[in-house]
N, C-alpha and C positions, 0 to 999 in steps of 0.2 A: 585459350588462355588456358597455362600449367595450372589446374582445379588445387594440387597436393599441395604448388608451391600457395597456391590463394587461400588455405585452409590452415598452413603454416603461419600465412602472412597475421591472419585472423590469431590464428591462439596467442601471437609475439601481442597484437594491435589488445586482445580481450585481457591478458596478463599484466601489463604497461612494461612490458621488456623482454631482452634480448633474456637474460639470465632466471626470472622467474619460470619463464612461459620453459624452460629447458628441465627448471626442476619439473614443472607440473606435469609436460608429458616424458618426460627423462629419456631426452635426446639432446642430442652431441651440442653444443650454443652456437659451436661453426657452422654446421649443416643447418641451423633454422636463417643464420643473416644468409649462408652461400641464399638458400632460397629466398631469401625475400630479395636479395641484388638483383638474382634471374629475373623475378617477378617483375620487380623494376625494370629488368633492362627490355621484356618482352613489351611492355604498355607503354615505354617513352617515356616514364616520369617517374620524380622521388616520389616514398610514400613512404618516408622514416628521414626526420630530419636527425641526423647522427650530432648536428653537432652541437645538441642541447645536453645538457647531464642526468635530466631523464628523459625517458622516450615521449616522445612528442609527432605526431602522426600530421603532415603537411594537409594539406585543405583539398587534394586528389588521396589522400591514405585518410580521409576521413566521412569524406566521401563513400570510397572505397567498404571500406569495412561496414558502416553504417548498413548500407544494400545491400551485403554478400555472407555477413554471417550468419541472420535468422536461416533464408534458405540453403547455405553448408550444412547450419547443426541440421536442418529436418534432412537434408542426404544423409548424414549419417545417422539419424533416429530409421528410417526406413530401412536404413544397409541392417543396421543392428537388429532388424522387424526381422528384414527376408533373410539372413543369413540364421538367427536361432526358429524361425518357422514359427514364429507368435506375432501375435497378432495386438495382447496385449503391450496397454503403454512401457513405455520403458526413457532409461534417458534421467536426466535431473530436471527438476523441478523450481523454479525461483521466481519467488513473488514479494510482493513488499508491500505490504496494509496498515492499515493508521493504528497505533498503539492499540486504543481502544476496542478494537473489532479485534485485534488480533489476540487477543490479550480474555474479549471475553467469550468469544465463536469462536475463531478459527484453532485452539488445541482438540475442539472432538471433532471438529472437520478434517480437522489433520491426523489428527488418529486413526479414524477408522477409512480418510483417505492408505493409506501407505499398509493398514490392512489388506486391503482389497486389490490393491494395488503394491507390490512387493519388490518389481521391481524401477520403480522409480524411486529417486533420492529428492527428498521432499524438502526445499532450505524454503523459509515465509521470516523475511526482513520487518519488525517490527515499527515505524517511522511515521512520522505525522510531516517532514518535507515533501516537497510535492517531484517525487524522482520523473529521474527523464528515460525511457526503460530502455530503449535504445542505450543508452551512453552508458548505461549505469551495469548494464545486460541482467533486463527483469520481462522471465516468460509473462509476465502478467501482474498487474496493477491495478490496488481496489484502492477505487478514491469516494471522497462523501462532497455527490453535490459538484461533480469534474466538472469546468468550462470547457467547451468543444475544441476538439486539437486534432485536426486531418491527420495527421500522423496511427490516432488509437481508434480503436474500432472494441466496441465490447456491448457488455448487457448492465438493465438495469438489475439485480439483485436482492434485494434487501429494498426495505422501509425504515425509515422510523421515525421518530418524532421525542421533543425534547419534552421533560417536566419538569417540573419547576416544582422540589423536593427539602426537605428539613427535617433535624433535630425531632422524635417525638415533644422533648425539652423546650423548644420554642414556639412561642405561642401567634397561631395563625395571626400573620397584619386584617385577612381581609375579617377575617371578624370579630376584631374588634375594633374598628374605623372602616365599616361597609360600605359608608357612602363617599369615601374622600378618594378625590378625581387623583389624585398620584400619591398612593401610600411610600413612606420612605419604607428600607426596609435595608437592616447588615446582611449583606449579599459576597458568598464567593466568590468567584470570574473564574473567566480563561483566558489568558495574556493574545487568543488572539477576535476577541470579538472587543466590543468597542465598552470601556469603562464607566461614560453617561447616555450609555442609549437607556431608553423609559422599556419594563418589557410587560408584553400586552399578554394576557393570562384568561382562559378559560375556565371558571370557577363553574361548581355549584350556586354560584349568590351572580351568575351570569359573566359578560369578558368586563376584569378590572388591570389598573393598568401602576404597577408597579413604579417607582424610580428607586434602582440598588443602590447603597452604597457600597461598595465594589473600593474595600481593602482589603484588600487578603485577594492574588489572581497567582492562577500555575500554569505554565505550560503541557499540563499533563492534566486531563479528567480522572483520572486514576489518583493524581491529587485531589482533584476540589470532591473526588469523593471522598477520602480521608480528611478534610479541615471537615467539611459538613458531619458527617457523624460528627463529629465532635464537639457539636455544636455551633461551627465557631460562624453560622449565617446560612442563608439557604442558598439555590442555585440551582439555574436550569442548565442540567444533565441530559444526553441520549437515555432514552428510554432501556434499553435494551442492557448498560449497566448500570444501573439503578434498582431494576426489576429483583434482583434475590435479596437486596435488601427491602425493600419495599413488600414483596412476601415476608419478611422476619419480623417488619416491624419495627427493624432500627432506622427506616424512612420510610415520613409522610408526604405525599402529596399533596399540593395546595394547587393544581392546576394543572393545565398544560398549555405549550406555546403555541397561539393564537397564527406563527405563518404556518408555509410548505414544510410537509412534511420533508424527511431527508431520508435523499436517497442517496445508497451505495452505490458505484458500480464496479463490473469488473472489466476492465481492458487490457489491450493487447498493442501490439503492434501491425496498425492496417497494408503494412508491406509483409509479413508472413501469414501463411496458411496457416487457421490452428488446428493442431496439433493434435493427434488424441489426446497426451497424457492433460492438457488446458480443457480440451472438452471432457474428459472423465470429470478433471480437480469441481468442473464448474458443478458437473452432477450430482457429488456427493457435498457439492458446500449448499445447493438447492434445494435436495431433501433434505437438508437437516435444520432450512431454517424455519 
């Protein structure tokens, strides 16, 4: 197989078209088209469906792209390192992370990383959707309580817990009625959680149950945090997000969620070797937790 033609095919597949790949690589569109056609002739299969208005990979093309884009990228990184005589990480590192973690922790990590490794271009995308690291071209994805996935390998990097917080202006429902079986309380919630579930909270008075009356729900915990600060109700929030407001007295803790702790994992494509830039980022991340 012609590796240069394979690299051109992956370039086109990654950028979603010959025109975009041509502009990104500053190479003639006709050259890229010819190289992809030569690769198809070598393999005896069609890799790109040219009948569609937008680039569409055939099943064979998708399989080839998924299985080869990682190894080719690693070969390119190794080539750059050997040519420059450098052993330090180089290239672009793309990371997907949950919005809360991206805002609370990763700016400090990213700042330390780029100062330590100036030859790496770091891109962090804050998003709560479950991305596909292969299809979306991420080197590393950070997930909260991830489900098992045979395509991904990684390590647990952090643990957190959910705390029940409120504005100091709100009366503590537990102190108001310490013997109630399920205390009703105005609450602010996240749309990913059930609106009618009971909250089991560990307090200084023991295990208590809240019946949250959720009339305000948001898609981001950052919005939940702002609403609680504005005395809209109580909320179960990640401790790492609420920590600064708790320390400053803007929020008070009524208790801690009685469920298991939240696990935060850093995951990568199991078909790729762990590159030096990924290992370096994980070292910086775990050193600052």
